[in-house]
C-alpha positions in Angstrom: 10.9 13.5 -72.7 9.2 17.2 -71.7 10.6 18.7 -68.5 6.8 18.0 -67.1 6.9 14.6 -67.7 10.4 14.6 -66.2 9.1 16.4 -63.1 5.9 14.2 -62.6 8.4 10.6 -63.0 10.5 12.3 -60.2 7.4 12.9 -58.4 6.4 9.2 -58.8 9.7 8.2 -57.7 9.9 9.8 -54.3 8.3 8.3 -50.9 8.9 11.9 -49.5 8.3 15.2 -50.8 9.0 18.5 -49.5 7.9 21.7 -51.2 9.4 25.0 -50.3 8.3 28.6 -51.4 10.4 32.0 -51.0 11.1 34.0 -48.1 8.4 37.1 -47.1 5.9 35.2 -49.0 3.0 36.2 -51.4 -0.2 35.2 -52.0 1.4 33.6 -55.2 4.2 31.7 -53.0 1.8 30.3 -50.8 -0.9 29.6 -53.4 1.3 27.4 -55.9 3.2 26.1 -53.1 -0.3 24.6 -51.3 -1.7 23.9 -54.4 1.0 21.8 -55.2 1.1 19.8 -52.1 -2.8 19.2 -52.2 -2.8 18.0 -55.5 -0.1 15.6 -54.7 -1.7 14.4 -51.4 -5.0 13.7 -53.2 -3.1 11.6 -56.2 -0.4 9.9 -53.8 -2.4 9.3 -50.6 0.9 6.9 -49.3 3.3 9.2 -49.8 4.9 11.7 -47.0 4.2 15.2 -48.6 5.5 18.5 -46.7 5.0 22.2 -47.2 7.7 24.1 -44.9 9.3 27.7 -45.2 8.5 29.1 -41.3 6.3 32.0 -40.8 3.5 32.8 -43.4 3.2 36.6 -41.4 -0.2 37.7 -42.2 -1.0 35.5 -44.8 -2.5 32.4 -42.5 -5.6 32.4 -44.1 -4.4 31.1 -46.7 -2.0 28.4 -45.7 0.2 27.3 -42.9 3.5 25.5 -43.0 4.4 21.7 -41.5 7.1 21.2 -38.9 9.6 18.8 -39.9 12.5 17.5 -38.6 15.8 17.3 -40.8 15.3 13.7 -41.0 12.3 14.3 -43.0 15.1 15.2 -45.8 16.8 12.2 -46.3 16.2 10.4 -49.4 13.4 13.2 -49.7 12.5 15.0 -53.2 12.3 18.9 -52.8 10.4 21.1 -55.1 10.8 24.9 -55.0 7.9 27.3 -56.1 7.9 31.0 -57.1 11.4 31.5 -56.1 13.7 33.0 -58.7 17.0 32.6 -56.7 18.1 30.0 -54.4 19.6 32.7 -51.6 15.5 33.8 -51.5 14.5 30.3 -50.7 12.5 29.7 -47.3 14.4 27.1 -45.3 17.6 26.4 -46.0 17.6 22.7 -45.3 16.3 22.8 -49.2 19.9 21.6 -49.5 19.4 18.4 -47.8 17.1 16.7 -49.9 18.1 14.0 -52.7 17.0 16.1 -55.8 15.8 19.5 -56.4 13.3 20.9 -58.7 12.5 24.5 -59.6 9.1 25.7 -60.6 8.8 29.8 -61.3 7.6 32.0 -63.2 10.2 35.0 -62.9 13.3 35.6 -65.2 15.7 32.8 -64.9 18.6 34.8 -64.5 20.2 32.5 -61.6 19.1 29.3 -62.4 19.3 26.2 -59.5 18.0 22.8 -59.0 18.3 19.4 -60.9 15.3 20.1 -62.8 13.8 23.4 -63.8 10.8 24.6 -65.1 10.5 28.2 -65.8 7.6 29.8 -67.4 8.3 33.8 -67.7 5.1 34.2 -69.9 2.3 32.6 -66.7 0.7 35.1 -64.8 2.0 33.3 -61.8 3.3 30.0 -60.5 -0.2 29.2 -59.7 -1.1 29.4 -63.1 2.0 26.7 -64.0 0.6 24.6 -61.1 -2.6 24.2 -62.4 -1.1 23.9 -66.2 1.0 20.7 -64.5 -2.4 19.2 -63.4 -4.4 20.1 -66.3 -1.6 18.1 -68.3 -1.8 15.3 -66.5 -5.6 15.4 -65.4 -6.1 11.9 -66.0 -3.5 11.2 -63.4 -3.5 14.0 -60.8 -6.2 14.7 -58.4 -7.5 18.2 -58.3 -9.3 19.5 -55.1 -11.3 22.4 -53.7 -8.7 23.5 -51.2 -5.9 23.2 -54.0 -8.3 25.0 -56.2 -8.9 27.6 -53.6 -5.1 28.1 -52.8 -4.3 28.4 -56.9 -7.3 30.9 -57.5 -5.6 33.0 -54.1 -2.5 32.7 -55.9 -3.2 34.2 -59.5 -5.4 37.0 -57.9 -2.5 38.1 -55.8 -0.2 38.0 -58.6 -2.0 39.6 -60.8 -3.6 42.3 -58.8 -7.1 40.8 -58.9 -6.4 40.7 -62.9 -5.0 44.0 -63.4 -1.6 43.6 -64.3 0.3 43.5 -67.8 1.0 39.5 -66.9 -2.7 38.9 -67.0 -3.7 36.6 -70.3 -6.7 35.2 -71.6 -5.2 31.9 -70.3 -5.0 33.5 -67.0 -8.5 34.5 -67.2 -9.5 30.9 -68.4 -7.6 29.3 -65.8 -9.2 31.2 -63.0 -12.7 30.5 -64.4 -11.7 26.9 -64.4 -10.6 27.1 -60.6 -14.0 28.7 -59.5 -15.9 26.0 -60.8 -14.5 23.9 -57.3 -16.3 24.8 -53.7 -14.7 27.2 -52.5 -16.2 31.2 -51.8 -13.9 33.1 -54.5 -15.8 36.3 -53.1 -14.4 35.7 -49.4 -11.0 35.1 -50.9 -10.8 38.2 -52.9 -11.7 40.0 -49.6 -9.1 38.8 -47.5 -6.6 39.3 -50.1 -7.5 42.8 -50.4 -8.5 43.8 -46.5 -5.6 45.6 -44.8 -5.7 46.3 -41.0 -6.7 50.0 -40.2 -2.9 50.7 -38.9 -1.9 49.9 -42.6 -4.4 52.0 -44.2 -3.3 55.0 -42.1 0.0 54.3 -42.8 -1.3 54.6 -46.4 -2.3 57.8 -46.0 0.9 59.1 -44.8 2.7 57.4 -48.1 0.2 59.5 -50.1 1.0 62.3 -48.3 4.7 62.3 -48.6 5.2 60.4 -51.5 8.3 62.1 -54.0 7.1 62.3 -57.4 9.6 64.0 -60.0 8.5 65.9 -63.3 8.5 63.1 -65.3 6.7 60.4 -62.8 9.4 58.8 -61.2 8.2 58.3 -57.4 9.6 57.2 -54.1 8.9 56.9 -50.8 10.8 56.1 -47.6 9.2 54.7 -44.4 11.7 55.2 -41.4 12.0 52.6 -38.9 10.5 55.8 -36.5 7.0 56.0 -39.1 6.7 51.8 -39.1 6.8 52.1 -35.0 4.5 55.5 -35.0 2.0 53.5 -37.0 2.5 50.2 -35.4 3.1 48.1 -38.7 5.8 46.0 -39.2 7.8 45.4 -42.5 5.6 42.2 -43.6 2.5 44.3 -43.6 3.9 47.5 -46.1 3.4 44.8 -48.5 -0.1 46.4 -49.0 1.4 49.6 -49.7 2.8 48.5 -53.1 0.2 49.6 -55.5 -0.9 52.7 -54.2 1.9 55.4 -56.1 0.8 53.4 -59.4 -3.0 54.7 -58.8 -1.9 58.2 -59.4 -2.1 59.1 -62.9 1.0 60.8 -63.4 3.0 57.8 -61.9 4.9 55.9 -64.6 7.6 54.3 -61.9 8.1 53.8 -58.3 9.5 52.5 -55.4 8.6 52.0 -51.7 11.8 51.8 -49.7 11.5 50.5 -46.0 14.2 50.9 -43.4 15.1 47.4 -41.4 16.2 47.1 -38.2 19.9 46.6 -38.8 19.6 50.4 -41.0 19.7 48.9 -44.3 16.6 49.4 -46.9 14.0 47.2 -48.4 13.2 48.2 -51.8 9.9 47.3 -53.8 10.1 48.5 -57.4 7.0 48.8 -59.8 6.9 49.9 -63.5 4.2 51.2 -65.9 6.7 50.8 -68.7 10.4 51.3 -68.2 12.0 47.7 -67.3 13.4 47.9 -63.3 14.3 44.3 -62.9 17.9 45.1 -64.5 18.7 47.7 -62.1 17.2 45.6 -59.2 19.5 42.8 -60.0 22.6 45.4 -59.5 21.4 46.0 -56.0 21.0 42.4 -54.4 17.7 42.0 -56.0 15.7 41.1 -59.5 12.3 40.0 -60.0 10.0 40.6 -63.2 10.7 43.3 -66.0 7.6 45.5 -64.4 8.0 44.5 -60.5 10.9 43.8 -58.6 12.5 43.8 -55.5 16.2 45.2 -54.0 18.3 46.2 -51.0 20.7 49.3 -50.4 22.7 49.4 -47.2 22.3 53.0 -46.8 20.5 56.0 -47.8 22.8 57.0 -50.1 22.4 53.6 -52.1 18.4 54.4 -51.7 18.5 58.0 -53.8 21.2 56.3 -56.1 18.7 53.7 -57.1 16.2 56.8 -57.3 18.5 58.2 -59.6 18.3 55.5 -61.6 14.8 55.0 -61.9 14.2 58.8 -62.9 16.7 58.0 -65.7 14.7 55.1 -66.9 11.4 57.2 -66.9 12.8 60.1 -68.2 
């Protein structure tokens, strides 16, 4: 039996299904989570199906979460989308369910779950959820809202179809989703819009970006700078693509100081793989898009030196 058939078989068995995603969600985390929930609710109206994970930060235009008690997990099936490793799952109650399924597109460096479907060739987890629907289209029901969410997830994780993970299949899936009744133009605009405060911080990033002679770039955004621009860490995700728009930049990292004086790092690359480096610093992700953490500035500069070596 294929993994997809096993997953559908488990979904059919359970009266309660709870879908989680990763912390600090992006459009793909919410798109794949919400898209799956919408499909399952339309297909199995008698089941109790929830989406959980706490704050969605500035992405409430995409999706909001359900509030459920711990008791809801009794004899429940838990599905986690778009989350590479268990520590990143938002809402630790995922452990309270009866069975755990992982659906993801990140490298499977830290497997978890009773069943796991990982497709690293997919542009996004939202693309995988659509493939799941299409595989069982004679049984599952797509809705306009599910299509909107899955399309948003694909747009978010492909950088509006700019990133190398975009394939002909990705474009085919997007075109099929656009046939449903939602406004793709409005959704594209919502995903790309940033508050004026963040736009002004973008100017600071470009003005202060450190770039070496080989194209390794870094910017450190301190708590003082965040306070000055009245921006919170969650909003700095909009800054990630900026260095990559510069022709001489090959790989870069956006470093944001946290309230406890540790640092959150977002690593990106146009060529050298950076996920192995990220894994060595409490992180991981895709070869060209990863995250990591640093306990202090010394570790931040150590990571930057390693990026410089990779680029060179």
